[in-house]
C-alpha positions as CSV (number, residue, x, y, z in Angstrom):
1,M,101.1,130.6,114.3
2,G,98.8,133.5,113.5
3,W,95.6,135.0,112.6
4,F,94.1,137.5,110.3
5,L,91.3,139.1,112.4
6,T,88.1,140.6,110.8
7,V,86.3,142.7,113.3
8,A,83.9,145.6,113.3
9,A,86.7,148.1,114.1
10,P,88.2,150.0,111.1
11,W,91.6,148.4,112.0
12,K,91.9,144.8,110.6
13,P,94.7,143.0,112.6
14,I,96.9,140.4,111.1
15,H,98.6,138.2,113.6
16,S,101.6,136.0,112.4
17,R,105.2,135.0,113.0
18,L,107.8,137.6,111.9
19,D,108.5,135.8,108.6
20,G,104.7,135.6,107.9
21,D,104.5,131.8,108.6
22,G,101.2,130.2,109.9
23,A,98.8,133.1,109.2
24,R,95.1,132.4,109.7
25,V,92.0,134.3,108.9
26,L,89.7,134.9,112.0
27,A,86.0,135.5,111.2
28,A,83.9,137.8,113.4
29,D,82.5,134.8,115.4
30,G,85.9,133.8,116.4
31,T,86.3,131.0,114.1
32,T,89.6,130.6,112.2
33,V,90.6,129.6,108.7
34,P,94.2,129.1,107.4
35,L,95.2,131.8,105.1
36,A,95.5,129.9,101.7
37,D,97.7,130.9,98.8
38,G,96.3,133.4,96.6
39,Q,93.5,134.3,99.1
40,T,92.8,138.0,99.7
41,P,91.1,138.2,103.1
42,V,91.0,142.0,103.5
43,R,87.6,143.1,102.2
44,G,85.8,146.4,102.3
45,S,87.0,149.6,104.1
46,G,89.6,149.8,106.8
47,S,93.4,149.3,107.2
48,A,95.4,146.2,107.9
49,I,97.5,146.1,111.1
50,W,100.2,143.4,111.4
51,L,100.7,142.1,114.9
52,V,104.2,140.2,115.1
53,T,104.6,137.5,117.7
54,T,106.7,138.9,120.6
55,E,108.8,135.8,120.7
56,D,110.5,136.8,117.4
57,L,111.4,140.3,118.6
58,V,113.7,141.8,121.3
59,L,111.7,144.2,123.5
60,T,113.9,146.2,125.8
61,E,114.5,149.6,127.4
62,R,117.2,151.5,129.1
63,P,118.3,155.0,130.3
64,W,119.3,157.2,127.3
65,T,121.2,160.5,127.0
66,V,122.7,160.4,123.5
67,R,121.8,163.1,121.2
68,R,119.0,162.2,118.7
69,R,121.1,162.7,115.7
70,D,123.7,160.1,117.0
71,L,121.0,157.7,118.2
72,E,120.5,155.7,115.0
73,Q,124.2,154.9,114.7
74,A,124.8,154.2,118.3
75,L,121.6,152.2,119.2
76,P,122.4,148.9,117.6
77,Y,125.8,148.6,119.3
78,A,124.4,149.7,122.7
79,L,122.0,146.7,122.5
80,E,124.7,144.3,121.2
81,E,124.6,142.0,124.2
82,E,120.8,141.4,123.9
83,L,120.9,140.6,120.1
84,V,121.4,137.2,118.8
85,D,122.7,138.1,115.4
86,E,125.1,141.0,114.3
87,P,123.7,144.4,115.3
88,G,123.7,145.4,111.6
89,D,121.2,142.6,110.8
90,Y,118.4,144.2,112.9
91,A,115.7,146.8,112.2
92,L,115.2,148.9,115.2
93,A,111.9,150.8,116.1
94,H,112.4,153.1,119.0
95,A,110.7,155.6,121.2
96,V,112.3,158.0,123.7
97,E,110.2,159.0,126.6
98,G,111.0,160.2,130.2
99,G,114.7,159.8,129.8
100,R,114.5,156.3,128.7
101,I,114.6,154.7,125.2
102,H,112.2,151.8,124.3
103,V,113.1,149.5,121.5
104,A,111.8,146.8,119.4
105,A,114.4,144.9,117.5
106,A,113.5,142.4,114.6
107,N,115.8,140.5,112.3
108,R,115.5,142.8,109.1
109,A,115.7,139.9,106.6
110,R,112.8,137.9,108.3
111,L,110.8,141.0,108.8
112,Q,111.0,142.0,105.0
113,A,110.2,138.4,104.0
114,G,107.0,138.5,106.2
115,Y,106.0,141.8,104.8
116,A,106.6,140.4,101.2
117,S,104.5,137.3,102.1
118,L,101.5,139.5,103.3
119,R,101.7,141.6,100.2
120,A,101.5,138.5,98.1
121,H,98.1,137.9,99.7
122,G,97.0,141.5,98.9
123,I,97.7,142.8,102.4
124,V,99.6,146.0,102.8
125,P,99.9,146.7,106.5
126,R,99.6,150.2,107.7
127,A,101.5,149.5,110.9
128,I,103.7,146.6,112.2
129,I,103.6,146.3,116.1
130,P,104.5,143.6,118.7
131,D,101.3,141.7,119.6
132,V,102.0,142.0,123.3
133,L,101.5,145.9,123.1
134,C,97.8,145.3,122.0
135,L,96.9,143.8,125.5
136,P,94.8,146.0,127.8
137,R,96.5,148.1,130.4
138,E,95.3,148.7,134.1
139,E,96.8,151.0,136.6
140,N,99.3,149.2,139.0
141,S,98.7,145.9,137.3
142,W,100.3,143.9,134.5
143,T,98.2,142.0,132.0
144,L,98.5,138.3,131.1
145,L,96.8,136.7,128.0
146,V,96.7,133.0,127.9
147,E,96.0,130.9,124.8
148,G,96.6,127.3,125.0
149,D,100.3,126.8,126.0
150,R,101.3,130.4,125.0
151,A,101.4,133.3,127.6
152,M,101.8,137.0,126.8
153,V,102.6,139.5,129.5
154,R,102.3,143.3,129.0
155,S,104.3,145.1,131.7
156,G,104.0,148.8,130.5
157,D,103.2,151.1,127.6
158,Y,106.2,149.7,125.6
159,G,107.2,146.6,127.5
160,G,106.3,142.9,127.7
161,F,107.3,139.4,126.8
162,A,105.8,136.1,125.5
163,C,106.7,132.5,126.4
164,R,105.4,129.0,126.9
165,M,103.3,128.5,130.1
166,G,106.0,126.2,131.6
167,N,108.4,129.2,131.6
168,L,106.0,131.8,132.9
169,P,106.6,131.6,136.6
170,F,110.4,132.1,136.2
171,L,110.3,134.8,133.6
172,L,107.4,136.7,135.4
173,A,109.4,136.6,138.7
174,R,112.6,138.0,137.0
175,A,110.6,140.8,135.3
176,V,108.9,141.7,138.5
177,E,112.2,141.8,140.3
178,E,113.8,144.2,137.7
179,A,110.7,146.5,137.4
180,E,110.7,150.0,139.0
181,P,108.0,150.3,140.4
182,G,106.8,146.7,140.4
183,P,103.0,145.7,139.8
184,E,100.6,145.1,142.5
185,A,98.7,142.4,140.7
186,L,98.3,140.5,137.4
187,T,95.0,140.7,135.4
188,V,94.4,137.4,133.5
189,H,92.5,137.1,130.3
190,G,91.8,134.1,128.0
191,D,92.3,130.5,129.1
192,S,93.0,131.1,132.8
193,G,91.6,127.7,134.1
194,Q,94.9,126.1,135.0
195,L,97.5,128.7,135.9
196,P,100.8,127.7,137.6
197,D,101.8,129.3,140.9
198,L,102.7,132.9,140.1
199,P,104.7,135.5,142.1
200,L,101.7,138.1,141.9
201,P,98.1,138.2,143.0
202,V,95.8,137.2,140.3
203,R,92.7,139.1,139.0
204,T,90.2,137.8,136.6
205,G,89.8,139.7,133.3
206,S,87.7,139.4,130.2
207,P,86.3,135.9,129.4
208,E,86.6,136.7,125.6
209,A,88.6,134.5,123.3
210,P,92.3,135.6,123.1
211,P,92.1,136.7,119.4
212,T,89.2,139.0,120.4
213,V,91.1,140.5,123.3
214,L,94.0,141.2,121.0
215,A,91.8,142.6,118.2
216,R,90.1,145.1,120.6
217,G,93.6,146.5,121.7
218,V,94.6,147.4,118.0
219,V,94.1,151.2,118.3
220,P,96.3,154.1,117.8
221,P,98.9,155.2,118.7
222,W,100.9,152.4,117.2
223,R,103.7,151.8,119.7
224,L,107.2,150.7,118.2
225,N,105.9,150.7,114.7
226,M,108.2,148.9,112.3
227,V,106.3,149.4,109.1
228,A,108.9,151.9,107.7
229,L,111.7,149.4,108.3
230,A,109.9,146.6,106.4
231,A,108.6,148.5,103.4
232,T,112.2,149.2,102.1
233,G,112.3,145.7,100.6
234,Q,116.1,145.7,100.9
235,V,118.6,144.9,103.7
236,F,120.1,148.5,103.4
237,R,117.9,151.5,103.8
238,P,118.6,154.6,101.7
239,A,120.1,156.2,104.9
240,D,122.5,153.3,105.0
241,R,123.6,153.7,101.4
242,R,124.0,157.5,101.8
243,R,126.3,156.8,104.9
244,L,128.4,154.1,102.9
245,V,128.8,156.5,99.9
246,A,129.9,159.3,102.3
247,A,132.3,157.0,104.2
248,A,133.8,155.7,100.8
249,T,134.2,159.3,99.6
250,L,136.0,160.2,102.8
251,A,138.2,157.2,102.5
252,V,139.2,158.2,98.9
253,V,140.0,161.7,99.9
254,A,142.0,160.6,102.9
255,L,144.0,158.2,100.7
256,G,144.7,160.9,98.2
257,L,145.9,163.2,101.0
258,F,148.1,160.4,102.5
259,L,149.7,159.6,99.0
260,G,150.1,163.3,98.2
261,T,151.9,163.8,101.6
262,R,154.1,160.9,101.1
263,W,155.1,161.9,97.6
264,Y,155.9,165.5,98.9
265,E,158.1,164.0,101.7
266,V,160.0,161.8,99.2
267,E,160.5,164.8,96.7
268,R,161.7,167.0,99.6
269,L,164.1,164.3,100.8
270,R,165.5,163.6,97.3
271,A,166.0,167.4,96.9
272,H,167.7,167.6,100.3
273,T,170.0,164.7,99.3
274,E,171.0,166.3,96.0
275,R,171.8,169.6,97.8
276,L,173.9,167.7,100.4
277,E,175.8,165.8,97.7
278,G,176.4,169.1,95.9
279,A,177.8,170.8,99.0
280,I,180.0,167.8,99.7
281,E,181.4,167.9,96.1
282,A,181.9,171.7,96.3
283,A,183.7,171.3,99.6
284,Y,185.9,168.6,98.1
285,R,186.8,170.6,95.0
286,E,187.6,173.6,97.2
287,A,189.8,171.6,99.5
288,F,191.5,169.5,96.8
289,P,191.5,171.8,93.6
290,Q,194.2,169.7,92.0
291,Q,191.6,166.8,91.7
292,S,189.8,167.4,88.4
293,R,187.8,164.1,88.3
294,V,185.1,163.7,90.9
295,V,183.3,160.4,90.9
296,N,182.4,159.9,94.6
297,A,183.1,163.1,96.5
298,R,182.6,161.7,100.0
299,L,184.8,158.6,99.4
300,Q,187.5,160.5,97.6
301,M,187.5,163.1,100.4
302,E,188.0,160.3,103.0
303,Q,190.8,158.7,101.0
304,Q,192.6,162.1,100.7
305,L,192.2,162.8,104.4
306,Q,193.4,159.4,105.2
307,A,196.5,160.0,102.9
308,L,197.1,163.4,104.6
309,R,197.1,161.7,108.0
310,G,199.6,159.2,106.9
311,G,197.2,156.2,106.6
312,G,195.5,154.4,109.4
313,E,191.8,154.1,110.2
314,T,189.6,157.0,109.1
315,R,187.6,158.6,112.0
316,G,185.1,161.6,112.1
317,F,181.8,162.8,110.5
318,L,182.4,161.4,107.0
319,S,183.4,158.0,108.3
320,L,180.2,157.8,110.4
321,L,178.0,159.0,107.6
322,H,179.5,156.6,105.1
323,S,179.0,153.7,107.5
324,A,175.4,154.5,108.1
325,K,174.4,155.6,104.6
326,E,173.2,152.3,103.3
327,Q,170.5,152.0,106.1
328,L,169.2,155.6,105.8
329,G,166.9,157.0,103.2
330,P,163.4,156.4,101.7
331,A,164.4,152.9,100.4
332,N,164.5,151.7,104.0
333,G,161.6,153.6,105.2
334,V,163.8,156.2,107.0
335,S,163.5,160.0,106.6
336,I,166.4,162.2,107.8
337,L,165.0,165.3,109.5
338,A,168.3,166.8,111.0
339,M,172.0,165.8,111.8
340,R,174.6,167.2,114.0
341,Y,178.2,166.1,114.6
342,S,180.0,166.8,117.7
343,A,182.8,165.2,119.8
344,S,183.2,162.3,117.4
345,Q,179.5,161.5,117.6
346,L,176.8,161.9,114.9
347,S,173.4,162.9,116.2
348,L,170.4,162.2,113.9
349,S,166.7,163.0,114.0
350,L,164.8,160.4,112.0
351,D,161.2,159.4,111.0
352,V,160.9,155.6,111.1
353,G,158.1,153.3,110.1
354,G,157.5,152.0,113.7
355,L,159.1,150.4,116.8
356,Q,160.0,147.2,114.9
357,A,161.5,149.2,112.1
358,L,163.5,151.2,114.6
359,D,164.8,148.0,116.3
360,R,165.8,146.6,112.9
361,L,167.6,149.8,112.0
362,K,169.5,149.8,115.4
363,R,170.5,146.1,115.0
364,T,171.7,146.7,111.5
365,L,173.7,149.7,112.2
366,E,175.5,147.8,115.1
367,E,176.1,144.5,113.5
368,T,176.5,145.4,109.7
369,A,178.0,148.9,110.0
370,G,179.9,148.2,113.3
371,L,178.7,151.4,114.9
372,E,177.7,152.0,118.5
373,V,174.1,153.3,118.6
374,D,172.3,155.0,121.4
375,V,168.5,155.8,121.2
376,E,168.0,159.0,123.0
377,T,164.3,159.7,122.4
378,V,161.3,158.1,120.7
379,E,158.1,159.9,119.9
380,K,155.0,158.3,118.3
381,T,153.9,160.3,115.2
382,G,150.9,159.1,113.1
383,D,151.8,155.6,111.6
384,G,155.5,155.9,112.6
385,V,157.8,157.2,115.2
386,R,160.2,160.1,115.4
387,V,163.5,159.1,117.0
388,A,166.8,160.7,118.0
389,L,169.8,158.6,117.6
390,R,173.6,159.1,118.5
391,L,176.1,157.2,116.4
392,A,179.8,156.6,117.3
393,E,182.5,154.5,115.8
394,G,182.4,150.9,117.3
395,Q,185.2,149.6,119.4
396,S,187.5,147.3,117.4
């Protein structure tokens, strides 16, 4: 429910739900008329001020030490437990004062729908503020405004809540318990004839009608003003779009760097493999100059060595390397960084795609290649792991 209030002050308050539903026009004598479609109630000089029902908002405060430039990004997620919807669905108005941050959170889609509804009636609000912050303030006292079954409590410059009368004793007791310092009394305005038992001493305030009490409190400064959040007319503000464009640009740059690095590593490994194959072939030709046709230098060298030894099972560096070669290389996501052969064992330094990939590599070398594999060290590096393996011929 809501009202449009026409008063003698230069500020013309509009009181409605967050989405603009139930707006009414209030005449100077306190009578109300529902705001009809196509009606333009703002006449003459002055500016419209939209008072949003506090039940549709989240008013909260807490200690705050974050730098102001990081505040807009961090604030929605700092309040996540108090918000019903996703943090990104809210428009947040805030004020930092005395080491504490005071916040009014409104569902952005509903806020913008209400703003569009008012504009359709020819109303362009100069400010959008929680209605409870228009209640009068007294030193050491909180303010209660009662209208029918609705109760509004202002607990500070930026704080307050609204509820049904049946819930007032519980919510007021809880608020008083959490307040530092707590109030000494409660000043009551409006329909105060039948109040429930309350946890504070009660003082009698103004006998004026509740809309008149609200209207009289619509004066600058506008605390927790949300007008800049509603006037965008879109879910994402320009600052949001700039951040998204910047994030997308960084993602493209990062992907380009990643792909470029991977391509460089593959080319470097391919060149290293070609140099190794060339060195093996050169060694084979030097050791066996009578062999003019070289198809597979490593295999032919093993066969020649086996023949020189008089047959039997081949052992040594080439045998280990030949047994493991099918599992090593870029095709299997394995990069060879270094290798060393000593005492019938081949030590390898490898980059592997992760711990699961390392486990598959070890199992395959043992079960398929018939090797004994010892994992000496494992080090996390970026998206993969760097591992030191020691290979030896398996026991037959």
